[in-house]
C-alpha positions as CSV (number, residue, x, y, z in Angstrom):
1,M,-29.1,-35.6,-54.2
2,H,-29.9,-33.2,-57.4
3,G,-28.7,-30.1,-55.1
4,L,-25.3,-32.1,-55.0
5,L,-25.5,-32.9,-58.6
6,R,-26.0,-29.0,-59.4
7,T,-23.1,-28.3,-57.7
8,Y,-20.8,-30.4,-59.6
9,F,-22.4,-30.1,-62.8
10,P,-23.8,-26.3,-63.0
11,P,-26.2,-26.0,-65.7
12,L,-24.2,-24.8,-69.0
13,P,-25.5,-23.9,-72.6
14,R,-24.8,-27.6,-74.6
15,S,-22.4,-25.7,-76.9
16,V,-20.6,-24.5,-73.7
17,A,-20.7,-28.0,-72.4
18,T,-19.5,-29.5,-75.5
19,L,-16.2,-26.9,-75.4
20,Q,-16.0,-28.4,-71.7
21,V,-15.9,-31.8,-73.2
22,G,-13.3,-31.3,-75.5
23,G,-11.2,-29.2,-73.3
24,L,-11.3,-32.4,-70.5
25,V,-9.6,-34.4,-73.5
26,N,-7.1,-31.8,-74.7
27,A,-6.1,-31.2,-71.0
28,F,-5.5,-35.0,-70.6
29,G,-2.9,-35.0,-73.2
30,N,-1.4,-31.7,-72.0
31,G,-1.2,-33.1,-68.4
32,I,1.0,-36.0,-70.4
33,V,3.6,-33.9,-71.0
34,L,3.4,-31.2,-68.7
35,P,5.1,-32.6,-65.5
36,F,7.9,-34.5,-68.2
37,M,8.6,-31.3,-70.6
38,F,11.8,-30.4,-68.6
39,I,12.9,-33.6,-67.5
40,Y,12.6,-34.5,-71.6
41,L,14.8,-31.8,-72.2
42,H,17.6,-32.5,-69.5
43,N,17.2,-35.9,-68.7
44,V,16.8,-37.2,-72.2
45,R,18.4,-34.8,-74.3
46,G,21.1,-33.9,-72.3
47,I,20.2,-30.1,-72.5
48,S,21.7,-28.1,-69.7
49,L,18.7,-26.9,-67.0
50,A,19.6,-23.3,-68.3
51,V,18.9,-23.7,-72.0
52,A,15.5,-26.1,-70.9
53,G,14.3,-23.2,-69.2
54,L,14.8,-21.1,-72.2
55,I,13.3,-24.0,-74.8
56,V,9.8,-23.5,-72.5
57,A,10.1,-20.0,-72.6
58,A,10.7,-19.6,-76.2
59,H,7.3,-21.5,-76.4
60,A,5.7,-19.0,-73.7
61,L,7.3,-16.2,-75.3
62,F,6.3,-17.2,-79.2
63,S,2.7,-16.9,-77.5
64,I,3.0,-13.4,-76.3
65,V,3.9,-12.5,-79.7
66,A,1.3,-14.8,-81.3
67,G,-1.6,-14.4,-79.0
68,P,-2.3,-10.2,-80.0
69,I,-2.8,-11.0,-84.0
70,F,-4.8,-14.6,-82.9
71,G,-7.2,-11.6,-80.4
72,S,-7.5,-9.3,-83.6
73,Q,-8.3,-12.2,-86.0
74,I,-10.8,-13.6,-83.6
75,D,-12.8,-10.7,-84.1
76,R,-12.9,-10.6,-87.5
77,F,-13.4,-14.2,-88.2
78,G,-14.9,-16.0,-85.1
79,G,-13.6,-17.8,-82.4
80,K,-14.7,-20.8,-83.7
81,N,-12.2,-20.9,-86.7
82,T,-9.3,-19.2,-85.3
83,L,-9.7,-22.4,-82.6
84,A,-9.7,-24.5,-85.5
85,L,-6.4,-23.4,-86.5
86,S,-4.8,-23.3,-83.1
87,L,-5.2,-26.7,-82.4
88,G,-4.3,-27.7,-85.9
89,I,-0.8,-26.1,-85.3
90,L,-0.8,-27.5,-81.8
91,T,-0.9,-31.1,-83.4
92,V,2.1,-30.9,-85.9
93,G,4.4,-28.8,-82.9
94,Y,4.1,-31.8,-80.3
95,A,4.1,-34.5,-82.5
96,A,7.5,-32.8,-83.9
97,Y,8.9,-33.0,-80.4
98,P,10.5,-36.6,-80.7
99,L,12.5,-34.9,-82.8
100,V,14.3,-32.8,-80.6
101,H,18.1,-33.8,-80.3
102,K,19.6,-30.3,-80.0
103,P,18.8,-27.2,-78.7
104,W,18.0,-25.5,-81.4
105,Q,15.3,-28.2,-82.7
106,G,13.8,-27.2,-79.3
107,F,13.5,-24.0,-79.9
108,A,12.2,-24.3,-83.6
109,V,9.4,-27.0,-82.2
110,A,8.9,-24.5,-79.2
111,A,7.9,-21.8,-81.8
112,I,5.1,-23.9,-83.4
113,S,3.8,-25.0,-80.0
114,G,3.8,-21.7,-78.9
115,I,1.8,-20.3,-82.0
116,G,-0.8,-22.7,-81.5
117,V,-1.0,-21.6,-77.8
118,G,-1.1,-17.9,-78.4
119,G,-4.4,-18.7,-80.6
120,F,-5.7,-21.1,-78.7
121,W,-6.7,-19.9,-74.9
122,P,-8.1,-16.3,-76.4
123,S,-10.2,-18.3,-78.9
124,Q,-11.6,-21.0,-76.2
125,S,-12.0,-18.3,-73.9
126,T,-13.6,-16.2,-76.4
127,L,-16.5,-19.0,-77.2
128,I,-16.8,-19.6,-73.7
129,A,-17.5,-16.1,-72.7
130,G,-19.8,-15.8,-76.1
131,L,-21.9,-18.5,-76.0
132,T,-22.4,-18.2,-71.9
133,P,-24.8,-16.0,-70.5
134,A,-23.0,-13.0,-67.8
135,E,-24.4,-14.6,-64.9
136,Q,-23.4,-17.9,-65.7
137,R,-19.7,-17.0,-66.5
138,P,-18.0,-17.8,-63.1
139,A,-20.0,-21.2,-63.4
140,A,-18.9,-21.9,-66.8
141,F,-15.0,-20.8,-65.8
142,A,-14.8,-22.8,-63.2
143,M,-15.9,-25.7,-64.9
144,Q,-13.2,-25.0,-67.4
145,R,-11.0,-24.9,-64.1
146,V,-12.2,-27.8,-63.2
147,V,-12.3,-30.5,-66.3
148,M,-9.1,-28.6,-67.7
149,N,-7.1,-29.6,-64.4
150,L,-8.7,-32.9,-64.5
151,G,-7.6,-33.8,-67.8
152,I,-3.9,-32.2,-66.6
153,G,-4.0,-34.7,-63.5
154,L,-5.1,-37.7,-65.2
155,G,-2.8,-37.0,-67.7
156,A,0.0,-36.4,-65.6
157,L,-0.3,-39.2,-63.4
158,T,-0.8,-41.6,-67.2
159,G,2.9,-40.0,-68.2
160,G,4.2,-41.3,-64.9
161,L,3.5,-44.3,-65.7
162,I,4.9,-44.3,-69.2
163,A,7.8,-42.3,-68.7
164,A,11.0,-43.7,-68.3
165,T,14.6,-41.8,-68.8
166,N,16.3,-44.4,-70.1
167,S,14.0,-45.1,-72.4
168,P,13.4,-41.7,-75.0
169,T,10.8,-43.8,-77.2
170,S,8.7,-43.6,-74.4
171,F,8.7,-39.8,-74.7
172,T,7.7,-39.9,-77.8
173,V,4.6,-42.2,-77.3
174,L,3.8,-39.2,-74.8
175,F,4.3,-36.4,-77.3
176,L,2.2,-38.2,-79.8
177,L,-0.5,-38.9,-77.7
178,D,-0.9,-35.2,-76.3
179,A,-0.8,-34.5,-80.5
180,A,-3.5,-36.8,-81.3
181,T,-6.1,-35.1,-78.1
182,F,-5.2,-31.7,-79.8
183,L,-6.7,-33.0,-83.3
184,V,-9.6,-34.6,-81.5
185,Y,-10.7,-31.9,-79.8
186,G,-10.7,-29.8,-83.0
187,C,-13.0,-32.5,-84.1
188,V,-15.6,-32.6,-81.8
189,M,-15.3,-28.6,-81.5
190,L,-16.1,-27.8,-85.7
191,A,-18.6,-30.5,-85.5
192,L,-20.9,-28.9,-82.4
193,V,-20.0,-25.9,-81.6
194,P,-22.0,-22.9,-82.9
195,E,-20.4,-19.4,-83.6
196,P,-21.6,-16.9,-80.8
197,A,-23.1,-13.7,-82.0
198,L,-21.7,-10.9,-79.8
199,G,-23.2,-7.4,-78.4
200,G,-22.1,-4.1,-79.5
201,G,-23.7,-3.4,-82.8
202,S,-22.5,-6.5,-84.4
203,H,-23.5,-10.3,-84.9
204,G,-20.8,-12.8,-84.8
205,P,-17.1,-12.0,-86.7
206,G,-16.1,-8.7,-88.4
207,R,-16.1,-6.3,-85.7
208,S,-14.4,-3.2,-85.6
209,G,-12.0,-1.9,-83.0
210,S,-8.1,-2.0,-82.2
211,Y,-6.0,-2.7,-79.0
212,R,-5.8,0.9,-78.3
213,D,-9.1,1.0,-77.5
214,V,-8.5,-2.1,-74.7
215,L,-5.5,-0.7,-73.5
216,R,-7.1,2.8,-72.6
217,H,-9.1,0.7,-70.4
218,R,-6.9,1.4,-67.0
219,A,-8.8,-1.3,-64.8
220,F,-8.1,-4.1,-67.0
221,V,-4.5,-3.3,-67.6
222,A,-3.8,-3.3,-63.8
223,V,-5.9,-6.3,-63.8
224,I,-3.9,-8.4,-66.3
225,G,-0.5,-6.6,-65.4
226,L,-1.2,-8.4,-61.3
227,N,-2.1,-11.6,-63.3
228,A,1.5,-11.6,-65.0
229,L,3.1,-11.5,-61.8
230,F,0.8,-14.4,-60.2
231,I,1.4,-16.3,-63.4
232,F,5.3,-15.5,-63.2
233,A,6.0,-15.9,-59.4
234,G,3.2,-18.9,-59.1
235,F,1.7,-21.3,-61.7
236,S,4.7,-21.5,-63.7
237,G,6.7,-23.0,-60.8
238,F,4.8,-26.2,-62.4
239,D,7.5,-26.3,-65.2
240,V,10.2,-26.6,-62.6
241,L,9.1,-28.4,-59.7
242,P,9.3,-31.5,-61.7
243,V,13.0,-31.4,-62.5
244,Y,13.8,-30.0,-58.6
245,A,11.7,-32.8,-57.5
246,K,13.6,-36.0,-59.3
247,N,16.7,-34.0,-58.9
248,E,16.9,-32.7,-55.6
249,A,14.1,-34.5,-53.8
250,G,14.7,-37.7,-55.3
251,L,11.4,-38.6,-56.7
252,T,10.7,-41.1,-59.2
253,E,8.5,-39.8,-62.5
254,T,5.4,-41.5,-61.4
255,Q,5.7,-40.1,-57.8
256,I,5.8,-36.6,-59.9
257,G,2.7,-38.0,-61.6
258,L,1.4,-38.6,-58.2
259,L,1.9,-35.1,-57.1
260,F,-0.1,-33.5,-60.2
261,F,-3.1,-35.8,-59.7
262,V,-2.9,-35.1,-56.1
263,N,-2.9,-31.4,-57.5
264,T,-5.4,-32.1,-59.7
265,V,-8.3,-33.8,-57.2
266,V,-8.4,-31.0,-55.0
267,I,-9.2,-28.5,-57.5
268,V,-11.9,-31.2,-59.3
269,L,-13.5,-30.9,-55.8
270,A,-13.1,-27.5,-54.3
271,Q,-13.4,-25.4,-57.2
272,L,-17.1,-25.3,-57.9
273,P,-17.7,-25.0,-54.5
274,L,-15.4,-22.4,-53.8
275,A,-17.1,-20.5,-56.8
276,R,-20.9,-21.0,-55.6
277,L,-19.3,-19.6,-52.0
278,A,-17.5,-17.0,-53.7
279,R,-21.1,-15.1,-55.3
280,G,-21.6,-12.1,-53.9
281,R,-18.4,-11.6,-52.6
282,R,-15.3,-8.9,-53.2
283,R,-13.1,-10.6,-56.1
284,M,-9.7,-8.5,-55.6
285,P,-9.6,-10.0,-51.6
286,T,-9.9,-13.5,-52.5
287,L,-7.0,-12.6,-54.9
288,A,-5.0,-11.3,-52.1
289,L,-5.8,-14.8,-50.2
290,L,-4.6,-16.4,-53.3
291,G,-1.2,-14.7,-52.6
292,A,-0.8,-16.1,-49.4
293,L,-1.8,-19.6,-49.9
294,W,0.7,-19.3,-53.2
295,A,3.3,-17.9,-51.1
296,A,2.9,-20.4,-48.5
297,A,3.2,-23.6,-51.1
298,W,6.1,-22.3,-52.6
299,A,7.9,-21.7,-48.7
300,I,7.2,-25.4,-48.3
301,V,9.3,-26.8,-51.3
302,P,12.7,-26.2,-50.5
303,F,12.6,-28.1,-47.4
304,A,11.8,-31.2,-49.5
305,G,15.4,-30.9,-50.7
306,S,17.2,-31.7,-47.5
307,A,14.1,-34.3,-46.8
308,S,14.6,-38.1,-47.5
309,P,12.5,-39.4,-50.7
310,P,9.1,-40.2,-48.6
311,G,9.0,-37.4,-46.0
312,A,10.1,-34.8,-49.7
313,M,7.2,-36.7,-51.2
314,W,5.2,-36.1,-48.2
315,L,6.1,-31.8,-48.3
316,L,5.4,-31.7,-51.6
317,T,2.0,-33.2,-51.5
318,A,1.3,-30.5,-48.7
319,A,2.8,-28.0,-51.3
320,M,0.8,-28.9,-53.8
321,I,-2.6,-29.0,-52.0
322,V,-2.2,-25.5,-50.8
323,F,-1.6,-24.3,-54.4
324,A,-4.6,-26.1,-55.2
325,V,-6.9,-24.1,-53.3
326,G,-5.0,-20.9,-54.5
327,Q,-5.7,-21.9,-58.3
328,C,-9.3,-22.5,-57.4
329,L,-9.5,-18.8,-56.2
330,H,-7.8,-17.9,-59.4
331,G,-10.2,-19.6,-61.4
332,T,-13.5,-18.1,-59.9
333,V,-12.1,-14.5,-60.1
334,Q,-9.7,-13.8,-63.2
335,A,-11.5,-15.3,-66.3
336,P,-15.1,-13.7,-65.1
337,L,-13.6,-10.6,-64.3
338,V,-12.2,-10.2,-67.6
339,S,-15.0,-10.8,-69.2
340,D,-17.3,-8.6,-67.1
341,L,-14.7,-5.8,-68.2
342,A,-14.3,-6.4,-71.3
343,E,-16.1,-4.4,-74.7
344,P,-18.4,-7.4,-76.1
345,R,-17.1,-6.0,-79.5
346,L,-13.5,-6.5,-78.7
347,L,-13.9,-9.4,-76.7
348,G,-11.4,-11.4,-78.7
349,R,-9.1,-8.8,-78.2
350,Y,-9.8,-8.4,-74.2
351,M,-9.4,-12.2,-73.6
352,A,-5.8,-12.1,-76.4
353,L,-4.2,-9.7,-73.9
354,S,-5.7,-11.5,-70.7
355,A,-3.9,-14.9,-72.4
356,L,-1.0,-12.9,-72.9
357,S,-0.5,-12.0,-69.4
358,W,-0.1,-15.6,-68.5
359,Q,2.0,-16.2,-71.4
360,V,4.4,-13.4,-70.2
361,G,4.5,-15.3,-67.0
362,F,5.0,-18.3,-68.6
363,A,7.8,-16.9,-70.3
364,L,9.8,-15.3,-67.6
365,G,9.2,-17.9,-64.9
366,P,10.9,-21.1,-66.7
367,A,13.6,-19.0,-68.1
368,I,14.4,-17.4,-64.3
369,G,13.5,-20.7,-62.9
370,G,16.3,-22.8,-64.9
371,I,18.5,-20.3,-64.0
372,G,17.5,-20.0,-60.6
373,L,17.8,-23.9,-60.1
374,A,21.5,-24.2,-61.1
375,I,22.6,-21.1,-59.2
376,S,20.5,-22.3,-55.7
377,P,17.6,-25.0,-56.2
378,N,16.2,-24.1,-53.3
379,G,16.3,-20.2,-53.1
380,V,14.5,-19.8,-56.2
381,W,11.2,-21.3,-53.9
382,F,11.7,-18.2,-51.4
383,G,12.2,-15.9,-54.1
384,A,8.6,-17.3,-55.8
385,A,7.0,-17.4,-52.1
386,A,8.0,-13.7,-51.5
387,L,6.8,-12.1,-55.4
388,C,3.3,-14.4,-54.7
389,A,2.8,-12.6,-51.4
390,I,3.7,-9.5,-52.9
391,G,1.0,-9.6,-55.8
392,G,-1.1,-10.7,-52.6
393,G,-0.9,-7.2,-51.4
394,L,-1.1,-5.4,-55.0
395,A,-4.5,-7.2,-55.2
396,L,-6.2,-4.8,-52.6
397,V,-4.2,-2.0,-54.3
398,V,-6.2,-2.3,-57.7
399,E,-9.5,-3.0,-56.1
400,G,-9.8,0.5,-56.4
401,A,-9.6,1.1,-60.0
402,I,-12.2,-1.4,-60.7
403,P,-15.7,-0.3,-61.5
404,A,-18.1,-0.8,-58.7
405,R,-20.4,-3.2,-61.3
406,A,-17.2,-5.6,-61.5
407,R,-16.2,-5.6,-58.0
408,R,-18.0,-8.5,-56.7
409,T,-18.3,-11.8,-58.1
410,P,-22.1,-11.8,-59.5
411,T,-25.1,-14.0,-58.1
412,P,-27.2,-15.6,-60.2
413,A,-31.0,-14.8,-60.6
414,P,-33.3,-17.0,-59.0
415,A,-34.3,-20.4,-60.7
416,S,-37.8,-19.2,-61.1
417,A,-37.0,-15.9,-62.9
């Protein structure tokens, strides 16, 4: 029993565990909203699919602009202060979504929330990396993936029970609940999480350096470029899958929430065991396998559009399960690899550019996905599957650029040490 508990709840510093609990609350709020953003903009507010895709993409675009700015401020003022600011901005942004009735209002609110996200991820990741010993980082980031997905899954399930397209007020409830979770997380973090001291000759905020130093790191640039491709072709499908499931496959809001919950259950059960299995193994073949899994998952989706609603539900459930296993592999490799490649004095900037690779994918994915759904609802999924497969092949090419010390997931020292 003790070994089982250590598998699912690896020992981490108390401050990191506190961040994980706060992240769980925050992710629950995000999950309430995430599956229903396209549905809200298109089915409730009457905004076209193409424009709705651009609004969601604008959210990511402003994150792209804000992320590097926050990254330099993290290295100057510390991750704790910038995370608090980001959570405040996110609270305002998501509380304003119920006021959206026209496209320009959607773009304005997406700008606010996007700026908040641009600061959230590098701040959160910097705190986790800075407060966790190097050999424990794979477990810390794996746990982060577990709690984030558990929160999103429970939130999606809750949101599916609340949301109804014939009741705009139900969506107001979703957005206000999400805003409240940002506020709660900010209060917990400010009260209980310290600012980490990082190496490189400096302690805490005020470290020197520039983005030129980071961009000269060719292995890191290759890793985040590959990640941008995976996010564009893989993760961003989460934004457009709900509207496809409702309008093409005939699923209800509750069924859509259940799809996301199934995805979450798989991640919660498999993430940490897969992280343990990856110890000592090469990282880039793991990413190649994730590319193959994501390609298979998205190739299943078009068949749901021509199936009966019960058949479509089963097909999309299978796609979400396969995709979830790939997500676990991604969580095992991506963030710990970035942390191992980063110079401690520039950790905020490294994490900002890593977050930027996510936001580039999230910006392009919904924009192109929304247009693709309007042109060919099924063809867009085959295109995404092909790109995921290409990403898997490129992962093996990128391995040659990575320093030997970072090619394998580290193995923790024995407990007696």
